[in-house]
C-alpha positions in Angstrom: 9.5 14.1 -20.7 9.6 17.5 -22.2 12.7 19.4 -21.2 11.0 22.3 -19.7 8.7 19.1 -16.9 9.2 20.8 -13.9 11.6 18.3 -11.1 11.1 19.1 -7.3 14.1 20.5 -6.2 16.0 19.3 -3.8 17.9 21.4 -1.0 20.6 18.5 0.1 21.9 19.6 3.2 25.9 19.5 2.3 26.9 20.7 6.2 24.7 20.5 9.3 26.4 21.5 13.0 27.3 18.8 15.0 25.1 20.6 17.9 21.8 20.3 15.4 22.3 16.6 15.2 23.0 16.6 19.0 20.1 18.4 19.5 17.4 16.2 16.8 19.0 13.1 18.7 17.8 14.8 22.5 14.2 15.6 20.9 13.3 11.9 19.9 10.7 10.7 22.0 9.6 7.3 23.1 8.1 5.8 20.7 4.4 6.8 19.8 3.0 3.5 17.6 -0.3 5.2 17.6 1.0 8.4 16.1 3.0 6.6 13.6 0.6 4.5 12.0 -1.0 7.0 11.2 1.0 7.9 8.6 2.2 4.4 7.5 0.4 2.8 4.7 0.6 -0.7 6.0 -1.3 0.1 9.4 -4.2 1.2 6.9 -4.4 -1.9 5.6 -3.9 -3.4 9.1 -6.9 -1.7 10.3 -8.6 -3.1 6.5 -7.9 -6.7 6.9 -9.5 -9.1 9.2 -7.0 -9.2 11.8 -3.5 -8.8 12.2 -0.6 -11.8 12.6 3.4 -12.7 12.9 2.9 -15.8 10.6 3.3 -14.5 7.1 2.4 -17.8 5.3 -1.0 -18.0 7.3 -1.7 -14.4 6.4 -2.1 -12.5 3.8 -4.1 -8.9 4.2 -7.6 -8.5 2.4 -7.0 -5.2 0.2 -10.2 -2.8 -0.4 -11.9 -2.9 -3.9 -10.4 -0.6 -6.2 -10.8 2.7 -6.6 -8.5 5.2 -7.7 -8.0 8.4 -5.4 -8.0 10.7 -8.5 -8.6 10.9 -12.3 -6.1 9.2 -13.8 -3.5 11.2 -16.4 -2.3 13.9 -13.4 1.3 12.7 -13.0 2.6 13.7 -9.5 5.9 12.6 -7.6 6.6 10.7 -4.4 10.2 10.8 -2.4 11.9 7.4 -1.5 14.8 6.6 1.2 16.1 2.6 2.1 18.3 0.7 3.3 19.5 2.8 6.4 20.7 0.2 8.7 20.2 1.1 12.2 22.0 -0.3 15.1 21.6 0.9 17.9 22.4 4.6 18.2 24.9 3.7 21.3 26.7 1.2 18.6 26.8 3.2 15.7 25.8 7.1 15.2 26.9 7.7 11.8 23.7 5.2 10.2 21.7 7.5 12.4 23.3 10.8 11.4 22.4 9.7 7.6 18.7 8.3 8.2 18.4 12.0 9.6 20.1 13.6 6.8 17.8 11.8 4.6 14.4 12.7 6.3 16.6 16.4 6.3 16.4 16.1 2.4 12.6 14.8 2.1 10.9 17.6 4.0 12.5 20.2 2.1 11.2 19.6 -1.2 9.3 22.3 -2.4 6.6 21.3 -3.2 6.2 18.8 -1.3 5.7 15.4 -2.8 2.8 13.3 -2.9 3.9 11.0 -0.1 7.5 9.2 1.1 8.0 5.2 0.2 10.9 3.7 2.5 12.3 0.4 0.6 13.5 -1.7 3.2 16.2 -2.4 5.7 15.8 0.2 8.3 17.5 -2.3 11.1 20.6 -4.2 10.6 19.9 -6.4 12.7 16.0 -6.7 13.2 16.0 -5.7 16.9 13.6 -4.0 18.7 15.7 -0.9 19.4 17.1 -0.4 16.2 13.5 -0.9 14.4 12.2 1.6 17.2 15.3 4.4 16.5 14.0 4.2 12.9 10.5 4.4 13.6 11.6 8.0 15.5 13.3 9.1 13.1 10.4 8.6 10.4 7.8 10.0 12.5 9.4 13.5 11.4 9.1 12.8 7.9 5.7 15.5 6.7 4.5 13.7 4.2 2.5 10.8 4.7 5.1 7.4 4.7 4.5 4.1 2.9 6.9 1.2 4.3 8.5 -1.9 2.6 10.1 -4.2 5.0 13.7 -5.8 3.6 15.7 -9.3 4.7 17.8 -7.0 7.8 14.3 -6.4 9.3 13.1 -9.4 9.5 14.6 -12.2 10.2 15.7 -11.8 13.8 12.0 -12.7 15.2 10.3 -13.0 12.0 8.8 -9.9 11.8 7.1 -9.9 14.6 7.9 -5.8 15.8 7.6 -5.1 12.0 4.4 -5.9 12.0 3.6 -4.5 15.5 5.4 -0.7 13.7 3.9 -1.1 11.0 1.3 -3.5 9.3 1.9 -5.9 7.1 4.3 -6.7 4.9 2.8 -6.6 1.8 -0.5 -4.5 0.3 -1.6 -2.4 -2.4 -2.6 1.1 -2.2 -3.9 3.1 -5.6 -3.0 7.2 -6.2 -4.7 9.3 -9.0 -4.9 6.5 -11.0 -1.4 4.4 -10.5 -2.2 1.4 -8.3 0.6 0.2 -6.2 1.3 -2.8 -5.1 4.2 -3.4 -2.0 5.6 -7.4 -2.1 7.6 -8.8 0.7 10.3 -10.6 -1.9 12.8 -11.7 0.6 11.2 -15.0 2.0 14.0 -18.0 2.0 12.9 -21.6 2.9 13.8 -22.8 6.3 17.3 -23.4 6.8 17.6 -23.2 10.8 15.1 -25.0 12.3 16.8 -28.3 11.5 20.4 -26.4 12.4 18.7 -25.5 15.7 19.7 -21.8 15.0 19.2 -18.7 17.5 17.5 -15.7 16.5 20.5 -13.8 15.8 22.4 -16.7 14.2 19.4 -17.1 11.6 19.5 -13.1 10.9 23.7 -13.2 10.7 23.3 -16.1 8.4 20.6 -13.7 6.4 22.7 -10.5 6.3 25.7 -13.2 5.4 27.0 -13.2 1.4 28.6 -16.2 -0.2 27.8 -18.5 2.4 25.8 -21.9 1.6 23.6 -22.0 4.3 20.6 -19.9 3.1 18.5 -20.7 0.3 17.7 -17.6 -2.3 15.1 -15.1 -1.8 11.8 -15.1 -3.4 8.3 -14.0 -3.3 6.4 -17.3 -2.9 3.9 -19.1 -4.1 1.1 -17.7 -1.4 2.3 -14.0 -2.0 2.4 -14.6 -5.8 -1.5 -15.9 -5.2 -2.4 -13.1 -3.3 -0.9 -10.3 -6.1 -3.0 -12.4 -8.7 -6.2 -12.2 -7.0 -4.8 -8.5 -5.7 -4.6 -7.6 -9.9 -7.5 -9.1 -11.1 -9.9 -6.0 -10.3 -7.5 -3.9 -11.6 -7.9 -2.6 -15.6 -4.8 -3.7 -17.9 -4.8 -0.3 -19.2 -4.0 0.8 -15.5 -0.5 2.1 -14.6 1.2 -0.3 -12.3 4.1 0.7 -9.9 5.6 -2.0 -7.6 7.4 -1.6 -4.6 10.2 -4.9 -4.2 13.1 -4.7 -2.2 15.4 -7.1 -3.8 15.1 -6.7 -7.2 12.4 -8.8 -9.5 15.0 -10.3 -11.7 18.3 -12.4 -11.6 21.2 -10.5 -10.7 24.0 -11.5 -9.3 23.3 -14.9 -7.3 26.6 -14.9 -4.7 25.5 -11.9 -3.0 22.1 -12.8 -2.9 21.2 -9.8 -5.8 18.5 -12.0 -6.8 14.7 -13.4 -6.7 14.4 -16.8 -7.1 10.6 -17.0 -8.9 11.2 -13.3 -9.9 10.2 -15.2 -13.7 7.0 -15.7 -12.4 6.0 -12.4 -10.6 6.9 -10.7 -14.1 4.8 -13.1 -15.6 1.9 -11.7 -13.7 2.7 -8.5 -14.0 3.4 -8.8 -18.5 -0.7 -8.6 -19.3 -0.4 -4.7 -17.9 0.8 -1.6 -20.6 3.0 0.2 -18.5 4.6 -1.4 -15.2 7.4 0.2 -13.2 9.4 -1.8 -9.9 11.3 0.1 -7.5 13.6 -1.8 -5.2 16.3 -1.6 -2.5 18.7 -3.7 -1.3 21.8 -3.1 -3.8 22.1 0.2 -2.8 23.0 2.1 -6.1 21.7 3.2 -9.2 20.9 0.5 -11.1 18.2 0.3 -14.1 16.5 -2.1 -16.3 13.5 -3.3 -18.6 12.2 -6.7 -19.0 9.4 -6.4 -21.6 7.0 -4.3 -21.0 8.8 -4.1 -17.2 10.7 -1.4 -16.3 13.2 -2.1 -12.9 15.5 1.2 -10.9 16.9 0.6 -7.9 17.2 2.8 -4.8 20.0 4.5 -3.1 21.2 3.1 0.2 21.5 6.1 3.6 24.7 4.1 4.9 26.5 2.4 2.8 26.8 2.0 -0.9 27.1 -1.4 -2.7 29.6 -1.9 -6.0 28.4 -3.6 -9.0 28.4 -7.0 -9.3 31.0 -8.4 -11.4 28.5 -9.9 -13.6 24.8 -9.9 -15.0 24.8 -6.2 -14.3 21.8 -4.9 -17.1 23.1 -3.4 -20.1 20.6 -0.4 -19.7 22.7 0.3 -16.4 25.2 3.9 -16.5 27.4 3.3 -13.3 27.6 6.0 -10.7 31.3 5.6 -9.9 33.4 3.6 -7.0 32.9 5.8 -4.2 35.3 7.6 -2.4 37.0 5.0 0.4 37.7 8.2 2.3 34.5 10.0 2.7 31.5 7.9 4.3 29.0 10.1 2.7 29.9 9.4 -1.0 27.3 7.0 -3.5 24.6 7.5 -1.1 21.6 9.2 -1.1 17.9 9.8 -1.4 15.9 10.4 -4.2 12.6 11.5 -6.5 10.4 9.6 -8.3 8.5 11.2 -10.8 5.0 9.7 -11.9 4.3 10.9 -16.2 0.9 11.4 -16.7 0.4 7.7 -18.2 2.5 6.2 -15.3 6.0 5.4 -15.9 8.5 7.1 -13.6 11.7 8.9 -14.2 14.1 8.7 -10.8 16.0 11.5 -9.8 18.7 10.1 -7.8 19.7 12.5 -5.1 23.7 11.3 -4.7 25.4 13.5 -2.0 28.3 15.0 -2.6 27.3 14.5 -6.3 25.7 16.3 -9.0 22.1 14.7 -8.9 21.8 11.8 -11.7 18.5 11.4 -13.8 17.0 8.2 -15.6 13.9 9.0 -17.7 11.4 6.0 -18.1 12.1 7.2 -21.8 15.9 6.2 -22.0 14.5 2.8 -20.8 11.1 2.8 -23.1 13.2 3.4 -26.2 16.1 0.5 -25.3 19.0 3.1 -24.6 18.4 5.0 -27.1 17.0 7.8 -25.9 17.6 10.5 -22.9 20.8 8.7 -21.9 21.7 9.8 -18.4 24.8 12.0 -18.2 27.7 9.8 -17.1 29.4 10.4 -13.5 32.6 12.5 -14.6 34.2 12.1 -10.6 37.5 9.6 -11.0 37.1 6.1 -9.7 39.0 5.6 -6.1 
């Protein structure tokens, strides 16, 4: 990418009057599922599927035949928001305000992105009121919206309400010569039935770290088979962008920054010439490359995670440790610029900091070219 390539300008909302936020809260209407489904890619996939089911292992959506929406080589941009972890508004308004700020950011991008992708963990405890609140807020996004599920959205009712709102959790679509795949990478082996856990106990266990009760995340054999079949019709030269909530590599098991069958998924992707994987879950700037696959983490709007004590990819240029006295530091959203060849540059719109860009050329060169500028803020 040349230095004079245009990057859509994100006008960050550095200050916002409390009255404006309260007005936005008052303006949230009762959830209109029909209207929201019109802008949800998951719902579009649901309409094409044979039927709906709340049991993932017994159902995977049927995808339309491969047909890109436009000729290859155009180049375009899309935006992302991820990991908002909403509680009910009466429990925690801060996370709600931060998601509203991200929506403001995206709506102020000029020109508007082709679409917006939500990276998972819209809710914190997977409750209906949390997911409904998130869906209400996301309805105000101007661009078309694509959704991905996270473990916090799933394990209270095993995805029942998520599927009702947003459609299937696994699907694919094509845009301007690029094939996109959305995976549900936070499957876990059943640890709850034999223990007689309630839905709330199951959810709290999955949300916890450093416990010996739950298994590692995985994509799972049924979904890997779905992925193989989905990609059978896609030419090897077609650029591929995969969305996965957890990283599709093994980062740090005690925090479940880990996908147990990551190598099996990578093997399915290896035949493609250009592959980018974008993931949520880790709440931080994170960059990696394994073979032909480039990996990028997404920021959170709720809280930043510290970097794991081991396993950090060598290509990651770390953002400074956030200021514990600033609830918005280390958070943000971002824009993904897709090159005509299909590889991507990640622009991290870090709130209250300078934006940070990780270019495809940096990863392709093994860290020798276009090295991201290291943050210069003090580490607290």
